[in-house]
C-alpha positions, 0 to 999 in steps of 0.5 A: 783900238790904238796901240796905246790904249791897248797897252794901257788896258793890258797893264790895267788887267794885270795890275788887278790880277797881280794884286789878287795873286799877291794877296792869295800867296801871302795869306796862303804862305802864312797858313802853310808856313811855307817861305817860297810861297810867301816869297811868291806873294811878295814878289807878286805884291812888288810886281803889282807896284811895278805895273802900276808904275808902268801904267803911269808911265804909258799915260805920260808917254802919250802926252805931247811934248812942251817947252821943258820936255821938248824931246818927249818923255821917251827917257823915263821908260828905260829909267823905270825898267832900271828901277823895276828890274833892280828891285825884282833882282834884289828881291830874288837875292834877299830871298835866296839868303833867307833860303840859305839860312833856312837850310842851315837852320835845318829847314821847317815843317809846312803844310802841304795841302795848302801849298799844293792848292796854291801852286796849282791854282796860281801856276794855271793863271800865270801861264795863262796870263804869260801866253795872253800878254805875249801874244798881244804884245806881238803886235804893239811891241811895248817894252813895259808890257814885255817886262810884265810878260817876264814877271808872269813867266816868272810867277808861273815858274815859281808856282810850277816849281813849288807844285813839283816840290810840294808833290815830291815832299808828299811822296817822301813822307809816304815812302818813309823819308819825312825827315827830308821834308823840312829841307824842301821849302827852303831848297826849293826857294834857293833854286828859284832865286838862282834861276830867276835872278838873271831875267830882271838883271838882263832887263836892267842891263839892257835899259841901262844901255839906253840910258846911257845913249849907247847906239845898238850895234844893228842900228849902226851897221844899218845906217852905216851900210845905208850911207855906204849905198848913198855915197856911191850913188850921190858921190857925197864928199863926206858924212856923219851919222848919229843914232840911239835908242832910248825907250820906244823913241828912235833918234837919228841925225845924218849930216851930209857934205854934198859934192860940187855938182850938187852945190845947186841941187834943188829942194826936191832932190834933197827931199828924195834923198831924205825919203830914201834914208826915211824908208831904210830906217823905217819906224815912221811915226811920233816916236821917231826923230829924224834930222837930215842936214846937207852942206858944202862945208865939212866943217859943219860935220 
């Protein structure tokens, strides 16, 4: 199966599962009176919308370039990552504010039986989806699936923390400290949101760098070392390179000023230099745009 087809299939399955988890979380949250469970359900509902958007992007990325989008649709992928990560970060911030308000208001009672049931079922399923998608994504290395993997991990951590918290609340009631249980739910929600918010923020920062066409440092160092080696081998007078990564697209331009001894170099020799550059950069395929230009006049750099 092609990587793009597998990517779409994984996202479709994730979308269906996320919708079911969201519905379960919202219903159980209302029945149990737990803000943390409602947050988990809303997180999953929002995540399902983001997953649907990611699925739409994967289909768009498979389309051929046209006269309006001559460089393809790679730039859409980081834009989606910025949007998805920003929305998740805002949701976490909003939930944290509500949790603090709940603590200041003295907390609230909730039905722990429903909460424990929900936490066990959802945590187990979310961890299963996390490990499954992470294993599949090792082969196809999709940024969109990588974000979905993070979402499943976040959901799994939320549910696991809920299980621990509700178990602790049940224990407090049994040992005569039931007056503390109203603070368990908002307290857990506050801790969860503080722990989770760095994950979507990290995704947003990385995607913004791609939107702004910031060259990854490792790619710059790789090209710099490569051109130094080629200059030593062929005696180039001058050279320049420009590179960036946008989503899954890799864009590289190399401009070389040839020495006088290579003024009459044949196409075959120049193609050999292009081949060395191509092999060194790697990632050959439809997602890589490589341009290597030769000249004798430095003003064309």
